[in-house]
N, CA, C, O and the ligand as a Tripos MOL2 file, in Angstrom:
@<TRIPOS>MOLECULE
protein
  289   287    73     0     0
PROTEIN
NO_CHARGES

@<TRIPOS>ATOM
      1 N          34.2330   -1.9770   27.2490 N.3       1 MET1
      2 CA         33.1160   -2.9190   27.2290 C.3       1 MET1
      3 C          31.8330   -2.1840   27.5940 C.2       1 MET1
      4 O          31.8250   -1.2910   28.4420 O.2       1 MET1
      5 N          30.7600   -2.5780   26.9400 N.am      2 LEU2
      6 CA         29.4700   -1.9660   27.2070 C.3       2 LEU2
      7 C          28.9640   -2.3780   28.5860 C.2       2 LEU2
      8 O          29.2540   -3.4720   29.0710 O.2       2 LEU2
      9 N          28.2140   -1.4940   29.1940 N.am      3 SER3
     10 CA         27.5890   -1.8080   30.4790 C.3       3 SER3
     11 C          26.1640   -2.2930   30.2240 C.2       3 SER3
     12 O          25.6410   -2.1720   29.1160 O.2       3 SER3
     13 N          25.5550   -2.8350   31.2540 N.am      4 CYS4
     14 CA         24.1520   -3.2520   31.1490 C.3       4 CYS4
     15 C          23.2800   -2.0340   30.8320 C.2       4 CYS4
     16 O          22.3020   -2.1350   30.0910 O.2       4 CYS4
     17 N          23.6460   -0.8870   31.4000 N.am      5 LYS5
     18 CA         22.8870    0.3400   31.1400 C.3       5 LYS5
     19 C          22.9660    0.6950   29.6510 C.2       5 LYS5
     20 O          21.9670    1.1080   29.0640 O.2       5 LYS5
     21 N          24.1460    0.5380   29.0370 N.am      6 ASN6
     22 CA         24.2980    0.7980   27.5960 C.3       6 ASN6
     23 C          23.3900   -0.1100   26.7840 C.2       6 ASN6
     24 O          22.7500    0.3270   25.8280 O.2       6 ASN6
     25 N          23.3390   -1.3700   27.1710 N.am      7 ILE7
     26 CA         22.4940   -2.3320   26.4500 C.3       7 ILE7
     27 C          21.0330   -1.9100   26.5440 C.2       7 ILE7
     28 O          20.3120   -1.9140   25.5460 O.2       7 ILE7
     29 N          20.6000   -1.5450   27.7500 N.am      8 ALA8
     30 CA         19.1990   -1.1460   27.9430 C.3       8 ALA8
     31 C          18.8780    0.1230   27.1490 C.2       8 ALA8
     32 O          17.8050    0.2360   26.5560 O.2       8 ALA8
     33 N          19.8140    1.0710   27.1430 N.am      9 GLU9
     34 CA         19.5860    2.3340   26.4260 C.3       9 GLU9
     35 C          19.4650    2.1230   24.9150 C.2       9 GLU9
     36 O          18.7500    2.8630   24.2390 O.2       9 GLU9
     37 N          20.1550    1.1250   24.3910 N.am     10 HIS10
     38 CA         20.1570    0.9010   22.9460 C.3      10 HIS10
     39 C          19.3560   -0.3400   22.5400 C.2      10 HIS10
     40 O          19.5470   -0.8820   21.4510 O.2      10 HIS10
     41 N          18.4600   -0.7840   23.4260 N.am     11 ALA11
     42 CA         17.6930   -2.0030   23.1330 C.3      11 ALA11
     43 C          16.9230   -1.8810   21.8170 C.2      11 ALA11
     44 O          16.8540   -2.8370   21.0450 O.2      11 ALA11
     45 N          16.3510   -0.7180   21.5650 N.am     12 GLY12
     46 CA         15.6080   -0.5200   20.3160 C.3      12 GLY12
     47 C          16.5000   -0.6540   19.0970 C.2      12 GLY12
     48 O          16.1320   -1.3200   18.1290 O.2      12 GLY12
     49 N          17.6640   -0.0310   19.1340 N.am     13 ASP13
     50 CA         18.6020   -0.1080   18.0050 C.3      13 ASP13
     51 C          19.1230   -1.5280   17.8250 C.2      13 ASP13
     52 O          19.3190   -1.9910   16.7010 O.2      13 ASP13
     53 N          19.3470   -2.2160   18.9500 N.am     14 ILE14
     54 CA         19.8130   -3.6080   18.8710 C.3      14 ILE14
     55 C          18.7290   -4.4590   18.2270 C.2      14 ILE14
     56 O          19.0020   -5.2590   17.3310 O.2      14 ILE14
     57 N          17.5110   -4.2810   18.6860 N.am     15 HIS15
     58 CA         16.3970   -5.0550   18.1350 C.3      15 HIS15
     59 C          16.1880   -4.7610   16.6560 C.2      15 HIS15
     60 O          15.9180   -5.6710   15.8720 O.2      15 HIS15
     61 N          16.3120   -3.4910   16.2730 N.am     16 ASP16
     62 CA         16.0990   -3.0960   14.8820 C.3      16 ASP16
     63 C          17.3440   -3.2910   14.0190 C.2      16 ASP16
     64 O          17.3350   -2.9940   12.8250 O.2      16 ASP16
     65 N          18.4060   -3.7860   14.6300 N.am     17 ARG17
     66 CA         19.6760   -4.0260   13.9340 C.3      17 ARG17
     67 C          20.1900   -2.7580   13.2580 C.2      17 ARG17
     68 O          20.5970   -2.7750   12.0970 O.2      17 ARG17
     69 N          20.1610   -1.6800   13.9990 N.am     18 GLN18
     70 CA         20.5720   -0.3880   13.4700 C.3      18 GLN18
     71 C          21.9230    0.0660   14.0290 C.2      18 GLN18
     72 O          22.1870    1.2660   14.1080 O.2      18 GLN18
     73 N          22.7670   -0.8720   14.4120 N.am     19 LEU19
     74 CA         24.0480   -0.5120   15.0060 C.3      19 LEU19
     75 C          25.1800   -0.7700   14.0240 C.2      19 LEU19
     76 O          25.1240   -1.7120   13.2340 O.2      19 LEU19
     77 N          26.2140    0.0750   14.0780 N.am     20 PRO20
     78 CA         27.4000   -0.1950   13.2480 C.3      20 PRO20
     79 C          28.0930   -1.4810   13.7130 C.2      20 PRO20
     80 O          27.8960   -1.9280   14.8430 O.2      20 PRO20
     81 N          28.8970   -2.0610   12.8370 N.am     21 LEU21
     82 CA         29.5370   -3.3480   13.1080 C.3      21 LEU21
     83 C          30.2970   -3.3630   14.4280 C.2      21 LEU21
     84 O          30.1850   -4.3200   15.1950 O.2      21 LEU21
     85 N          31.0700   -2.3130   14.7020 N.am     22 SER22
     86 CA         31.8610   -2.3010   15.9410 C.3      22 SER22
     87 C          30.9570   -2.3680   17.1700 C.2      22 SER22
     88 O          31.2880   -3.0390   18.1470 O.2      22 SER22
     89 N          29.8210   -1.6790   17.1260 N.am     23 ARG23
     90 CA         28.8820   -1.6930   18.2500 C.3      23 ARG23
     91 C          28.2040   -3.0510   18.3630 C.2      23 ARG23
     92 O          28.0000   -3.5560   19.4670 O.2      23 ARG23
     93 N          27.8570   -3.6440   17.2270 N.am     24 ARG24
     94 CA         27.2290   -4.9750   17.2550 C.3      24 ARG24
     95 C          28.1570   -6.0030   17.9000 C.2      24 ARG24
     96 O          27.7200   -6.8580   18.6710 O.2      24 ARG24
     97 N          29.4410   -5.9040   17.5710 N.am     25 LEU25
     98 CA         30.4030   -6.8370   18.1610 C.3      25 LEU25
     99 C          30.5140   -6.6270   19.6650 C.2      25 LEU25
    100 O          30.6210   -7.5840   20.4320 O.2      25 LEU25
    101 N          30.4870   -5.3570   20.0790 N.am     26 ALA26
    102 CA         30.5500   -5.0560   21.5190 C.3      26 ALA26
    103 C          29.3080   -5.5970   22.2250 C.2      26 ALA26
    104 O          29.3950   -6.1150   23.3380 O.2      26 ALA26
    105 N          28.1570   -5.4740   21.5750 N.am     27 VAL27
    106 CA         26.9130   -6.0050   22.1540 C.3      27 VAL27
    107 C          27.0190   -7.5260   22.2760 C.2      27 VAL27
    108 O          26.6820   -8.0930   23.3160 O.2      27 VAL27
    109 N          27.4820   -8.1780   21.2240 N.am     28 ARG28
    110 CA         27.6180   -9.6450   21.2650 C.3      28 ARG28
    111 C          28.5330  -10.0890   22.3890 C.2      28 ARG28
    112 O          28.2430  -11.0540   23.0970 O.2      28 ARG28
    113 N          29.6500   -9.3720   22.5490 N.am     29 LEU29
    114 CA         30.5930   -9.7070   23.6180 C.3      29 LEU29
    115 C          29.9140   -9.5710   24.9760 C.2      29 LEU29
    116 O          30.0530  -10.4340   25.8420 O.2      29 LEU29
    117 N          29.1830   -8.4860   25.1460 N.am     30 HIS30
    118 CA         28.4900   -8.2860   26.4190 C.3      30 HIS30
    119 C          27.4700   -9.4020   26.6620 C.2      30 HIS30
    120 O          27.3680   -9.9340   27.7680 O.2      30 HIS30
    121 N          26.7250   -9.7460   25.6190 N.am     31 LEU31
    122 CA         25.6890  -10.7640   25.7800 C.3      31 LEU31
    123 C          26.2680  -12.1470   26.0690 C.2      31 LEU31
    124 O          25.6220  -12.9740   26.7130 O.2      31 LEU31
    125 N          27.4980  -12.3960   25.5870 N.am     32 MET32
    126 CA         28.1470  -13.6720   25.8940 C.3      32 MET32
    127 C          28.4260  -13.7930   27.3920 C.2      32 MET32
    128 O          28.4700  -14.8900   27.9500 O.2      32 MET32
    129 N          28.6110  -12.6350   28.0240 N.am     33 LEU33
    130 CA         29.0190  -12.6350   29.4370 C.3      33 LEU33
    131 C          27.8890  -12.2910   30.4050 C.2      33 LEU33
    132 O          28.0370  -12.4640   31.6140 O.2      33 LEU33
    133 N          26.7620  -11.8040   29.8830 N.am     34 CYS34
    134 CA         25.7400  -11.2670   30.7800 C.3      34 CYS34
    135 C          24.3740  -11.9190   30.5190 C.2      34 CYS34
    136 O          23.6920  -11.6010   29.5440 O.2      34 CYS34
    137 N          24.0080  -12.8130   31.3900 N.am     35 ASN35
    138 CA         22.7290  -13.5130   31.2690 C.3      35 ASN35
    139 C          21.5450  -12.5530   31.4500 C.2      35 ASN35
    140 O          20.5110  -12.7220   30.8040 O.2      35 ASN35
    141 N          21.6870  -11.5640   32.3110 N.am     36 ALA36
    142 CA         20.5870  -10.6200   32.5730 C.3      36 ALA36
    143 C          20.2290   -9.8520   31.3000 C.2      36 ALA36
    144 O          19.0480   -9.6760   31.0010 O.2      36 ALA36
    145 N          21.2170   -9.4000   30.5580 N.am     37 CYS37
    146 CA         20.9430   -8.6470   29.3240 C.3      37 CYS37
    147 C          20.4010   -9.5560   28.2290 C.2      37 CYS37
    148 O          19.5820   -9.1240   27.4190 O.2      37 CYS37
    149 N          20.8460  -10.8060   28.1940 N.am     38 ARG38
    150 CA         20.2590  -11.7480   27.2210 C.3      38 ARG38
    151 C          18.7670  -11.9020   27.4890 C.2      38 ARG38
    152 O          17.9520  -11.8630   26.5680 O.2      38 ARG38
    153 N          18.4220  -12.0790   28.7600 N.am     39 ARG39
    154 CA         16.9970  -12.2070   29.1190 C.3      39 ARG39
    155 C          16.2370  -10.9200   28.8100 C.2      39 ARG39
    156 O          15.1200  -10.9540   28.2940 O.2      39 ARG39
    157 N          16.8600   -9.7850   29.1340 N.am     40 PHE40
    158 CA         16.2110   -8.4990   28.9020 C.3      40 PHE40
    159 C          15.9140   -8.3060   27.4160 C.2      40 PHE40
    160 O          14.8040   -7.9170   27.0530 O.2      40 PHE40
    161 N          16.8870   -8.5720   26.5610 N.am     41 LEU41
    162 CA         16.6790   -8.3740   25.1200 C.3      41 LEU41
    163 C          15.6780   -9.3770   24.5500 C.2      41 LEU41
    164 O          14.9460   -9.0660   23.6100 O.2      41 LEU41
    165 N          15.6490  -10.5650   25.1150 N.am     42 LYS42
    166 CA         14.6590  -11.5540   24.6800 C.3      42 LYS42
    167 C          13.2540  -11.0540   25.0160 C.2      42 LYS42
    168 O          12.3480  -11.1430   24.1880 O.2      42 LYS42
    169 N          13.0750  -10.5320   26.2170 N.am     43 GLN43
    170 CA         11.7810   -9.9830   26.6160 C.3      43 GLN43
    171 C          11.4320   -8.7480   25.7910 C.2      43 GLN43
    172 O          10.2740   -8.5480   25.4240 O.2      43 GLN43
    173 N          12.4370   -7.9200   25.5020 N.am     44 TYR44
    174 CA         12.2120   -6.7270   24.6890 C.3      44 TYR44
    175 C          11.7130   -7.1280   23.3010 C.2      44 TYR44
    176 O          10.7580   -6.5480   22.7830 O.2      44 TYR44
    177 N          12.3710   -8.1260   22.7060 N.am     45 ALA45
    178 CA         11.9710   -8.5820   21.3710 C.3      45 ALA45
    179 C          10.5600   -9.1450   21.3820 C.2      45 ALA45
    180 O           9.7830   -8.9110   20.4560 O.2      45 ALA45
    181 N          10.2290   -9.8880   22.4350 N.am     46 LEU46
    182 CA          8.8810  -10.4530   22.5510 C.3      46 LEU46
    183 C           7.8400   -9.3420   22.6560 C.2      46 LEU46
    184 O           6.8030   -9.3920   21.9950 O.2      46 LEU46
    185 N           8.1190   -8.3430   23.4880 N.am     47 ALA47
    186 CA          7.1830   -7.2260   23.6530 C.3      47 ALA47
    187 C           7.0470   -6.4350   22.3540 C.2      47 ALA47
    188 O           5.9450   -6.0300   21.9830 O.2      47 ALA47
    189 N           8.1640   -6.2150   21.6670 N.am     48 ALA48
    190 CA          8.1240   -5.4520   20.4100 C.3      48 ALA48
    191 C           7.3280   -6.2040   19.3510 C.2      48 ALA48
    192 O           6.5320   -5.6030   18.6290 O.2      48 ALA48
    193 N           7.5370   -7.5110   19.2520 N.am     49 THR49
    194 CA          6.8230   -8.3200   18.2700 C.3      49 THR49
    195 C           5.3350   -8.3760   18.5930 C.2      49 THR49
    196 O           4.4980   -8.2460   17.7000 O.2      49 THR49
    197 N           5.0090   -8.5690   19.8570 N.am     50 THR50
    198 CA          3.6070   -8.6240   20.2740 C.3      50 THR50
    199 C           2.9230   -7.2920   20.0150 C.2      50 THR50
    200 O           1.7910   -7.2550   19.5340 O.2      50 THR50
    201 N           3.6040   -6.1990   20.3320 N.am     51 GLY51
    202 CA          3.0360   -4.8720   20.0900 C.3      51 GLY51
    203 C           2.8170   -4.6010   18.6180 C.2      51 GLY51
    204 O           1.7960   -4.0340   18.2310 O.2      51 GLY51
    205 N           3.7780   -5.0060   17.7900 N.am     52 ALA52
    206 CA          3.6520   -4.7920   16.3450 C.3      52 ALA52
    207 C           2.4770   -5.5890   15.7880 C.2      52 ALA52
    208 O           1.7330   -5.0950   14.9410 O.2      52 ALA52
    209 N           2.3120   -6.8310   16.2660 N.am     53 LYS53
    210 CA          1.1910   -7.6500   15.7860 C.3      53 LYS53
    211 C          -0.1350   -7.0340   16.2140 C.2      53 LYS53
    212 O          -1.0980   -7.0380   15.4460 O.2      53 LYS53
    213 N          -0.1930   -6.5060   17.4310 N.am     54 ALA54
    214 CA         -1.4180   -5.8710   17.9110 C.3      54 ALA54
    215 C          -1.7470   -4.6440   17.0600 C.2      54 ALA54
    216 O          -2.9110   -4.4020   16.7410 O.2      54 ALA54
    217 N          -0.7370   -3.8830   16.6990 N.am     55 MET55
    218 CA         -0.9570   -2.6970   15.8620 C.3      55 MET55
    219 C          -1.4530   -3.1000   14.4790 C.2      55 MET55
    220 O          -2.3240   -2.4380   13.9140 O.2      55 MET55
    221 N          -0.9040   -4.1810   13.9300 N.am     56 GLU56
    222 CA         -1.3500   -4.6520   12.6140 C.3      56 GLU56
    223 C          -2.8130   -5.0670   12.6650 C.2      56 GLU56
    224 O          -3.5940   -4.7650   11.7630 O.2      56 GLU56
    225 N          -3.1730   -5.7750   13.7530 N.am     57 ARG57
    226 CA         -4.5640   -6.2390   13.8780 C.3      57 ARG57
    227 C          -5.5230   -5.0620   13.9630 C.2      57 ARG57
    228 O          -6.5970   -5.0960   13.3630 O.2      57 ARG57
    229 N          -5.1550   -4.0400   14.6880 N.am     58 ARG58
    230 CA         -6.0330   -2.8870   14.8490 C.3      58 ARG58
    231 C          -6.3230   -2.1930   13.5380 C.2      58 ARG58
    232 O          -7.3890   -1.6050   13.3560 O.2      58 ARG58
    233 N          -5.3790   -2.2630   12.6360 N.am     59 GLN59
    234 CA         -5.4970   -1.5070   11.4020 C.3      59 GLN59
    235 C          -6.2370   -2.2600   10.3030 C.2      59 GLN59
    236 O          -6.3760   -1.7430    9.1950 O.2      59 GLN59
    237 N          -6.7100   -3.4620   10.5820 N.am     60 THR60
    238 CA         -7.4200   -4.1880    9.5440 C.3      60 THR60
    239 C          -8.8380   -3.6450    9.4090 C.2      60 THR60
    240 O          -9.4400   -3.1750   10.3750 O.2      60 THR60
    241 N          -9.3350   -3.7190    8.2300 N.am     61 GLU61
    242 CA        -10.6580   -3.1920    7.9420 C.3      61 GLU61
    243 C         -11.7340   -3.9640    8.6940 C.2      61 GLU61
    244 O         -12.7090   -3.3740    9.1600 O.2      61 GLU61
    245 N         -11.5670   -5.2790    8.8160 N.am     62 GLY62
    246 CA        -12.5370   -6.1060    9.5130 C.3      62 GLY62
    247 C         -12.7090   -5.6780   10.9570 C.2      62 GLY62
    248 O         -13.8310   -5.6400   11.4610 O.2      62 GLY62
    249 N         -11.6320   -5.3620   11.6190 N.am     63 ASP63
    250 CA        -11.7170   -4.9170   13.0070 C.3      63 ASP63
    251 C         -12.4580   -3.5970   13.1060 C.2      63 ASP63
    252 O         -13.2630   -3.4060   14.0180 O.2      63 ASP63
    253 N         -12.2020   -2.6930   12.1890 N.am     64 ALA64
    254 CA        -12.8840   -1.3940   12.2120 C.3      64 ALA64
    255 C         -14.3930   -1.5950   12.0570 C.2      64 ALA64
    256 O         -15.1900   -0.9380   12.7270 O.2      64 ALA64
    257 N         -14.7690   -2.5060   11.1690 N.am     65 GLU65
    258 CA        -16.1980   -2.7820   10.9730 C.3      65 GLU65
    259 C         -16.8150   -3.3790   12.2320 C.2      65 GLU65
    260 O         -17.9350   -3.0260   12.6010 O.2      65 GLU65
    261 N         -16.0970   -4.2770   12.8920 N.am     66 GLN66
    262 CA        -16.6040   -4.8720   14.1370 C.3      66 GLN66
    263 C         -16.8370   -3.8030   15.2010 C.2      66 GLN66
    264 O         -17.8410   -3.8310   15.9120 O.2      66 GLN66
    265 N         -15.9170   -2.8780   15.3020 N.am     67 VAL67
    266 CA        -16.0640   -1.7940   16.2870 C.3      67 VAL67
    267 C         -17.2750   -0.9560   15.9500 C.2      67 VAL67
    268 O         -18.0590   -0.6160   16.8370 O.2      67 VAL67
    269 N         -17.4430   -0.6160   14.6820 N.am     68 LEU68
    270 CA        -18.5770    0.2130   14.2780 C.3      68 LEU68
    271 C         -19.9040   -0.4980   14.5580 C.2      68 LEU68
    272 O         -20.8750    0.1410   14.9630 O.2      68 LEU68
    273 N         -19.9490   -1.8210   14.3440 N.am     69 ARG69
    274 CA        -21.1680   -2.5830   14.6150 C.3      69 ARG69
    275 C         -21.5070   -2.5620   16.0980 C.2      69 ARG69
    276 O         -22.6770   -2.4910   16.4730 O.2      69 ARG69
    277 N         -20.4700   -2.6250   16.9470 N.am     70 ARG70
    278 CA        -20.7180   -2.6080   18.3890 C.3      70 ARG70
    279 C         -21.2160   -1.2480   18.8580 C.2      70 ARG70
    280 O         -21.9740   -1.1650   19.8240 O.2      70 ARG70
    281 N         -20.8010   -0.1960   18.1920 N.am     71 ILE71
    282 CA        -21.2340    1.1540   18.5640 C.3      71 ILE71
    283 C         -22.7090    1.3610   18.2110 C.2      71 ILE71
    284 O         -23.4520    2.0140   18.9450 O.2      71 ILE71
    285 N         -23.1230    0.7820   17.0570 N.am     72 ASP72
    286 CA        -24.5120    0.9910   16.6110 C.3      72 ASP72
    287 C         -25.5150    0.3450   17.5370 C.2      72 ASP72
    288 O         -26.7200    0.4310   17.2990 O.2      72 ASP72
    289 ZN         24.4170   -6.8390   30.9440 Zn       73 ZN73
@<TRIPOS>BOND
     1     1     2 1
     2     2     3 1
     3     3     4 2
     4     3     5 am
     5     5     6 1
     6     6     7 1
     7     7     8 2
     8     7     9 am
     9     9    10 1
    10    10    11 1
    11    11    12 2
    12    11    13 am
    13    13    14 1
    14    14    15 1
    15    15    16 2
    16    15    17 am
    17    17    18 1
    18    18    19 1
    19    19    20 2
    20    19    21 am
    21    21    22 1
    22    22    23 1
    23    23    24 2
    24    23    25 am
    25    25    26 1
    26    26    27 1
    27    27    28 2
    28    27    29 am
    29    29    30 1
    30    30    31 1
    31    31    32 2
    32    31    33 am
    33    33    34 1
    34    34    35 1
    35    35    36 2
    36    35    37 am
    37    37    38 1
    38    38    39 1
    39    39    40 2
    40    39    41 am
    41    41    42 1
    42    42    43 1
    43    43    44 2
    44    43    45 am
    45    45    46 1
    46    46    47 1
    47    47    48 2
    48    47    49 am
    49    49    50 1
    50    50    51 1
    51    51    52 2
    52    51    53 am
    53    53    54 1
    54    54    55 1
    55    55    56 2
    56    55    57 am
    57    57    58 1
    58    58    59 1
    59    59    60 2
    60    59    61 am
    61    61    62 1
    62    62    63 1
    63    63    64 2
    64    63    65 am
    65    65    66 1
    66    66    67 1
    67    67    68 2
    68    67    69 am
    69    69    70 1
    70    70    71 1
    71    71    72 2
    72    71    73 am
    73    73    74 1
    74    74    75 1
    75    75    76 2
    76    75    77 am
    77    77    78 1
    78    78    79 1
    79    79    80 2
    80    79    81 am
    81    81    82 1
    82    82    83 1
    83    83    84 2
    84    83    85 am
    85    85    86 1
    86    86    87 1
    87    87    88 2
    88    87    89 am
    89    89    90 1
    90    90    91 1
    91    91    92 2
    92    91    93 am
    93    93    94 1
    94    94    95 1
    95    95    96 2
    96    95    97 am
    97    97    98 1
    98    98    99 1
    99    99   100 2
   100    99   101 am
   101   101   102 1
   102   102   103 1
   103   103   104 2
   104   103   105 am
   105   105   106 1
   106   106   107 1
   107   107   108 2
   108   107   109 am
   109   109   110 1
   110   110   111 1
   111   111   112 2
   112   111   113 am
   113   113   114 1
   114   114   115 1
   115   115   116 2
   116   115   117 am
   117   117   118 1
   118   118   119 1
   119   119   120 2
   120   119   121 am
   121   121   122 1
   122   122   123 1
   123   123   124 2
   124   123   125 am
   125   125   126 1
   126   126   127 1
   127   127   128 2
   128   127   129 am
   129   129   130 1
   130   130   131 1
   131   131   132 2
   132   131   133 am
   133   133   134 1
   134   134   135 1
   135   135   136 2
   136   135   137 am
   137   137   138 1
   138   138   139 1
   139   139   140 2
   140   139   141 am
   141   141   142 1
   142   142   143 1
   143   143   144 2
   144   143   145 am
   145   145   146 1
   146   146   147 1
   147   147   148 2
   148   147   149 am
   149   149   150 1
   150   150   151 1
   151   151   152 2
   152   151   153 am
   153   153   154 1
   154   154   155 1
   155   155   156 2
   156   155   157 am
   157   157   158 1
   158   158   159 1
   159   159   160 2
   160   159   161 am
   161   161   162 1
   162   162   163 1
   163   163   164 2
   164   163   165 am
   165   165   166 1
   166   166   167 1
   167   167   168 2
   168   167   169 am
   169   169   170 1
   170   170   171 1
   171   171   172 2
   172   171   173 am
   173   173   174 1
   174   174   175 1
   175   175   176 2
   176   175   177 am
   177   177   178 1
   178   178   179 1
   179   179   180 2
   180   179   181 am
   181   181   182 1
   182   182   183 1
   183   183   184 2
   184   183   185 am
   185   185   186 1
   186   186   187 1
   187   187   188 2
   188   187   189 am
   189   189   190 1
   190   190   191 1
   191   191   192 2
   192   191   193 am
   193   193   194 1
   194   194   195 1
   195   195   196 2
   196   195   197 am
   197   197   198 1
   198   198   199 1
   199   199   200 2
   200   199   201 am
   201   201   202 1
   202   202   203 1
   203   203   204 2
   204   203   205 am
   205   205   206 1
   206   206   207 1
   207   207   208 2
   208   207   209 am
   209   209   210 1
   210   210   211 1
   211   211   212 2
   212   211   213 am
   213   213   214 1
   214   214   215 1
   215   215   216 2
   216   215   217 am
   217   217   218 1
   218   218   219 1
   219   219   220 2
   220   219   221 am
   221   221   222 1
   222   222   223 1
   223   223   224 2
   224   223   225 am
   225   225   226 1
   226   226   227 1
   227   227   228 2
   228   227   229 am
   229   229   230 1
   230   230   231 1
   231   231   232 2
   232   231   233 am
   233   233   234 1
   234   234   235 1
   235   235   236 2
   236   235   237 am
   237   237   238 1
   238   238   239 1
   239   239   240 2
   240   239   241 am
   241   241   242 1
   242   242   243 1
   243   243   244 2
   244   243   245 am
   245   245   246 1
   246   246   247 1
   247   247   248 2
   248   247   249 am
   249   249   250 1
   250   250   251 1
   251   251   252 2
   252   251   253 am
   253   253   254 1
   254   254   255 1
   255   255   256 2
   256   255   257 am
   257   257   258 1
   258   258   259 1
   259   259   260 2
   260   259   261 am
   261   261   262 1
   262   262   263 1
   263   263   264 2
   264   263   265 am
   265   265   266 1
   266   266   267 1
   267   267   268 2
   268   267   269 am
   269   269   270 1
   270   270   271 1
   271   271   272 2
   272   271   273 am
   273   273   274 1
   274   274   275 1
   275   275   276 2
   276   275   277 am
   277   277   278 1
   278   278   279 1
   279   279   280 2
   280   279   281 am
   281   281   282 1
   282   282   283 1
   283   283   284 2
   284   283   285 am
   285   285   286 1
   286   286   287 1
   287   287   288 2
@<TRIPOS>SUBSTRUCTURE
     1 MET1         2 RESIDUE 1 A MET
     2 LEU2         6 RESIDUE 1 A LEU
     3 SER3        10 RESIDUE 1 A SER
     4 CYS4        14 RESIDUE 1 A CYS
     5 LYS5        18 RESIDUE 1 A LYS
     6 ASN6        22 RESIDUE 1 A ASN
     7 ILE7        26 RESIDUE 1 A ILE
     8 ALA8        30 RESIDUE 1 A ALA
     9 GLU9        34 RESIDUE 1 A GLU
    10 HIS10       38 RESIDUE 1 A HIS
    11 ALA11       42 RESIDUE 1 A ALA
    12 GLY12       46 RESIDUE 1 A GLY
    13 ASP13       50 RESIDUE 1 A ASP
    14 ILE14       54 RESIDUE 1 A ILE
    15 HIS15       58 RESIDUE 1 A HIS
    16 ASP16       62 RESIDUE 1 A ASP
    17 ARG17       66 RESIDUE 1 A ARG
    18 GLN18       70 RESIDUE 1 A GLN
    19 LEU19       74 RESIDUE 1 A LEU
    20 PRO20       78 RESIDUE 1 A PRO
    21 LEU21       82 RESIDUE 1 A LEU
    22 SER22       86 RESIDUE 1 A SER
    23 ARG23       90 RESIDUE 1 A ARG
    24 ARG24       94 RESIDUE 1 A ARG
    25 LEU25       98 RESIDUE 1 A LEU
    26 ALA26      102 RESIDUE 1 A ALA
    27 VAL27      106 RESIDUE 1 A VAL
    28 ARG28      110 RESIDUE 1 A ARG
    29 LEU29      114 RESIDUE 1 A LEU
    30 HIS30      118 RESIDUE 1 A HIS
    31 LEU31      122 RESIDUE 1 A LEU
    32 MET32      126 RESIDUE 1 A MET
    33 LEU33      130 RESIDUE 1 A LEU
    34 CYS34      134 RESIDUE 1 A CYS
    35 ASN35      138 RESIDUE 1 A ASN
    36 ALA36      142 RESIDUE 1 A ALA
    37 CYS37      146 RESIDUE 1 A CYS
    38 ARG38      150 RESIDUE 1 A ARG
    39 ARG39      154 RESIDUE 1 A ARG
    40 PHE40      158 RESIDUE 1 A PHE
    41 LEU41      162 RESIDUE 1 A LEU
    42 LYS42      166 RESIDUE 1 A LYS
    43 GLN43      170 RESIDUE 1 A GLN
    44 TYR44      174 RESIDUE 1 A TYR
    45 ALA45      178 RESIDUE 1 A ALA
    46 LEU46      182 RESIDUE 1 A LEU
    47 ALA47      186 RESIDUE 1 A ALA
    48 ALA48      190 RESIDUE 1 A ALA
    49 THR49      194 RESIDUE 1 A THR
    50 THR50      198 RESIDUE 1 A THR
    51 GLY51      202 RESIDUE 1 A GLY
    52 ALA52      206 RESIDUE 1 A ALA
    53 LYS53      210 RESIDUE 1 A LYS
    54 ALA54      214 RESIDUE 1 A ALA
    55 MET55      218 RESIDUE 1 A MET
    56 GLU56      222 RESIDUE 1 A GLU
    57 ARG57      226 RESIDUE 1 A ARG
    58 ARG58      230 RESIDUE 1 A ARG
    59 GLN59      234 RESIDUE 1 A GLN
    60 THR60      238 RESIDUE 1 A THR
    61 GLU61      242 RESIDUE 1 A GLU
    62 GLY62      246 RESIDUE 1 A GLY
    63 ASP63      250 RESIDUE 1 A ASP
    64 ALA64      254 RESIDUE 1 A ALA
    65 GLU65      258 RESIDUE 1 A GLU
    66 GLN66      262 RESIDUE 1 A GLN
    67 VAL67      266 RESIDUE 1 A VAL
    68 LEU68      270 RESIDUE 1 A LEU
    69 ARG69      274 RESIDUE 1 A ARG
    70 ARG70      278 RESIDUE 1 A ARG
    71 ILE71      282 RESIDUE 1 A ILE
    72 ASP72      286 RESIDUE 1 A ASP
    73 ZN73       289 GROUP 0 **** ****
């Protein structure tokens, strides 16, 4: 059985769904039994989604123009 440390170490792969079937099943089993890891992965997903949205916003042309206007 996976440990909480294993879950934390592979949080990125779990979030990106990059695990083989046997590992995914082991993760699911662990999450059924461990409330702390369920909360941890929920927070990880929220942070990853928020970070990705922030990166998308930064890369828009409108934002770049706003920054340039403030510099002038
Ligand atoms: Zn755990």
